[in-house]
C-alpha positions as CSV (number, residue, x, y, z in Angstrom):
1,M,-68.2,-7.3,38.1
2,A,-65.2,-5.3,37.3
3,K,-61.9,-6.3,35.7
4,P,-58.6,-4.6,35.8
5,D,-57.9,-2.4,32.5
6,L,-55.4,0.1,33.1
7,V,-52.7,1.4,35.4
8,G,-52.0,5.0,35.6
9,I,-48.6,6.6,36.5
10,V,-48.2,10.2,37.4
11,V,-44.9,11.7,36.0
12,K,-43.0,14.8,36.6
13,D,-41.1,14.5,33.2
14,M,-42.9,12.8,30.5
15,P,-40.2,12.3,28.0
16,R,-37.7,10.8,30.6
17,S,-40.5,8.5,32.0
18,L,-41.5,7.4,28.6
19,A,-37.9,6.7,27.6
20,F,-37.4,4.5,30.7
21,Y,-40.5,2.4,29.7
22,R,-39.3,2.1,26.1
23,L,-36.2,0.6,27.4
24,L,-38.4,-2.0,29.1
25,G,-39.9,-2.8,25.6
26,L,-43.0,-0.8,25.5
27,D,-44.0,0.6,22.1
28,I,-44.7,4.2,22.8
29,P,-44.6,6.6,19.8
30,A,-41.8,9.2,19.9
31,E,-44.4,12.0,19.3
32,A,-46.1,11.1,22.8
33,D,-43.3,12.7,24.6
34,S,-44.9,16.2,24.3
35,D,-48.3,15.0,25.5
36,A,-49.7,15.4,29.0
37,H,-51.6,12.1,28.9
38,V,-50.2,9.0,27.2
39,E,-51.8,5.4,26.9
40,V,-50.5,2.3,25.4
41,T,-52.4,-1.1,25.0
42,L,-50.3,-4.1,25.8
43,P,-51.0,-7.5,24.0
44,G,-54.1,-8.9,25.7
45,G,-55.8,-5.5,25.9
46,F,-54.3,-4.2,29.2
47,R,-53.4,-0.5,29.3
48,I,-50.8,1.5,30.9
49,A,-51.2,5.3,31.0
50,W,-49.0,8.3,32.1
51,D,-50.2,11.6,33.2
52,T,-48.3,14.7,34.2
53,V,-48.5,16.2,37.7
54,E,-50.2,19.0,36.1
55,I,-53.1,17.1,34.5
56,V,-53.6,15.2,37.8
57,K,-53.7,18.5,39.9
58,G,-56.2,19.9,37.5
59,L,-58.6,16.9,38.1
60,L,-57.6,16.6,41.8
61,P,-56.6,20.0,43.1
62,D,-55.6,18.5,46.7
63,W,-53.4,15.8,45.0
64,R,-50.0,15.3,46.9
65,E,-47.1,13.3,45.6
66,P,-47.0,10.1,47.5
67,S,-44.2,9.0,49.6
68,G,-42.9,5.4,49.9
69,H,-43.7,2.7,47.5
70,R,-47.3,1.9,47.3
71,M,-47.4,-0.1,44.0
72,G,-44.9,-1.9,42.0
73,L,-44.7,-3.1,38.3
74,A,-43.0,-6.2,37.2
75,F,-41.7,-7.1,33.7
76,K,-41.1,-10.7,32.7
77,C,-38.0,-11.1,30.5
78,D,-37.4,-14.0,28.2
79,S,-34.2,-15.3,30.0
80,P,-32.0,-14.6,33.1
81,E,-29.4,-13.1,30.7
82,D,-32.1,-10.8,29.4
83,V,-32.8,-9.5,33.1
84,N,-29.0,-8.7,33.3
85,R,-28.9,-7.1,30.0
86,L,-32.0,-4.9,30.6
87,Y,-30.6,-3.9,34.1
88,E,-27.3,-2.8,32.6
89,A,-29.0,-0.9,29.7
90,L,-31.2,1.1,32.3
91,M,-28.0,1.7,34.4
92,K,-26.1,2.9,31.3
93,A,-29.0,5.2,30.3
94,G,-28.8,6.9,33.7
95,Y,-31.6,5.3,35.7
96,R,-31.4,4.0,39.2
97,G,-31.0,0.4,40.3
98,L,-32.4,-0.6,43.6
99,K,-31.2,-4.3,43.6
100,P,-28.9,-5.6,41.0
101,P,-29.8,-8.9,39.4
102,W,-29.5,-12.0,41.7
103,D,-30.8,-15.5,41.8
104,A,-33.9,-15.6,44.0
105,F,-34.8,-18.5,46.1
106,W,-38.2,-18.7,44.5
107,G,-36.5,-19.7,41.3
108,Q,-36.2,-16.5,39.3
109,R,-33.5,-14.1,38.2
110,Y,-34.7,-11.0,39.8
111,A,-33.6,-7.2,39.8
112,I,-35.3,-4.0,40.9
113,V,-35.1,-0.7,39.2
114,V,-36.5,2.7,40.0
115,D,-38.5,4.6,37.3
116,P,-37.8,8.5,37.0
117,D,-40.8,9.1,39.4
118,G,-39.7,6.7,42.3
119,N,-41.8,3.7,41.1
120,L,-40.3,0.3,41.7
121,V,-40.2,-1.9,38.6
122,D,-39.2,-5.4,38.9
123,L,-37.4,-7.3,36.2
124,F,-37.7,-11.1,36.3
125,A,-37.2,-14.5,34.4
126,S,-37.3,-18.0,35.3
127,L,-33.9,-19.7,36.2
């Protein structure tokens, strides 16, 4: 039996991508900005990794940048106000919002932002 252990993200600009995920609260060392492969282990042991396009093309020469949204990440916030604050912080830092915070019918404060490589990232908290 297999269990999920890692989500990998292919990035064009490692420092910009890592800065985005730092704003989301991930503890990523500043010196990682110059690396071609970066991994962080989250509480509970799950890992997130970032690889540059060059690394991926070195492993998979026929790799092509995907189009559309094939996968999303969701970050749980402590409160509805935190969803609002985090969304605003990302907008002020120059990142793109897809859907500003709203009270979703399923009982959560929700927002959708876009990371520097076009991946959708949801922010949510219980109402």
